[in-house]
C-alpha positions in Angstrom: -14.4 -74.8 -15.3 -11.8 -72.2 -15.9 -12.1 -68.9 -14.1 -10.2 -65.8 -15.1 -9.5 -62.9 -12.9 -9.8 -59.4 -14.3 -8.0 -56.5 -12.7 -10.4 -53.8 -11.6 -8.9 -50.4 -12.2 -10.0 -47.8 -9.7 -10.6 -44.3 -10.8 -7.5 -42.6 -9.2 -4.5 -40.6 -10.2 -1.0 -41.9 -10.6 1.9 -40.3 -8.7 3.3 -38.8 -11.9 0.0 -37.1 -12.7 -0.2 -35.6 -9.2 3.4 -34.4 -9.4 2.8 -32.7 -12.7 -0.3 -30.9 -11.3 1.7 -29.7 -8.3 4.5 -28.5 -10.5 2.1 -26.5 -12.6 0.5 -25.0 -9.4 4.0 -24.1 -8.1 4.9 -22.4 -11.4 1.7 -20.3 -11.3 2.5 -19.3 -7.7 6.0 -18.4 -8.6 4.6 -16.0 -11.3 1.6 -14.6 -9.3 3.1 -13.9 -5.8 5.8 -11.4 -6.9 3.2 -9.5 -9.0 0.8 -9.4 -6.0 3.6 -8.0 -3.7 4.5 -5.4 -6.3 0.9 -4.3 -6.8 0.4 -4.0 -3.0 3.5 -1.8 -2.6 2.5 0.3 -5.6 -1.0 0.9 -4.2 0.4 1.8 -0.7 2.8 4.3 -2.3 0.0 5.8 -4.3 -2.2 6.1 -1.3 0.6 7.7 0.7 1.3 10.2 -2.1 -2.4 11.2 -2.3 -2.4 11.7 1.5 0.7 13.9 1.2 -1.1 16.0 -1.5 -4.2 16.4 0.7 -2.1 17.4 3.7 -0.1 19.9 1.6 -3.4 21.4 0.3 -4.8 21.6 3.8 -1.7 23.2 5.0 -1.9 25.9 2.3 -5.5 26.6 3.0 -4.8 26.8 6.8 -1.9 29.2 6.1 -4.1 31.5 4.0 -7.1 31.5 6.3 -5.0 31.9 9.5 -2.8 34.6 8.0 0.4 32.6 8.6 3.6 34.0 7.1 6.6 32.1 5.5 8.5 30.2 8.2 5.5 29.7 10.5 4.9 26.3 11.9 1.7 24.2 11.7 0.4 22.2 14.7 -0.2 18.8 13.0 -2.8 17.3 13.0 -5.0 19.7 15.1 -4.7 22.7 12.7 -5.4 20.6 9.6 -8.3 18.5 10.6 -11.0 21.0 9.4 -9.4 21.1 5.9 -9.0 17.3 5.3 -11.6 14.6 4.8 -11.1 12.4 7.8 -11.2 8.6 7.9 -13.6 6.4 9.7 -11.8 7.0 13.1 -12.1 10.8 12.6 -8.4 11.2 12.0 -6.2 12.3 9.1 -5.5 9.2 7.1 -2.1 7.7 8.0 0.5 6.2 5.6 -0.7 2.7 4.7 2.8 1.3 4.8 3.3 2.5 8.4 5.3 5.7 7.8 4.8 9.0 9.8 4.1 12.4 8.2 6.2 15.4 9.1 5.4 19.0 8.2 8.0 21.6 7.3 7.5 25.3 8.1 5.2 27.2 5.7 6.9 28.1 2.5 9.4 25.3 2.5 9.4 22.7 -0.3 8.4 19.9 0.2 6.0 21.1 2.8 5.1 17.6 4.0 7.1 14.3 3.9 6.6 10.7 4.8 9.2 9.1 7.0 9.6 6.2 4.6 10.5 8.6 1.7 13.1 7.0 -0.5 13.7 4.0 1.8 11.0 1.9 0.1 10.2 1.2 -3.6 8.3 3.0 -5.0 9.2 6.1 -3.0 6.6 7.8 -0.8 7.3 11.3 -2.2 5.5 13.7 -4.5 
């Protein structure tokens, strides 16, 4: 009696198929990661600019109500906290990228600036 052996093929992937899948995933990551980083920096800049606008508006309201004249200084953040919506920790929202806000005397332009300013892209200025 003659017996024949048949090869049993297991349901797996070949090395070439796995390499192609990894190459496709790498290509997708190469496209997605820079876009994610750019979107993050854009949103941080927009949040910082909005904070600068709120601080500027609060500074103007404080100057009007307190009768401050041109060249007077503002005690940041104590003088402005009643005029700004505070965050969850009851403080004026900070720059999301880690910058610090500095206030100029009343009447100067710009009246408030972020320490990051033009050092990052996009700039933290309004």
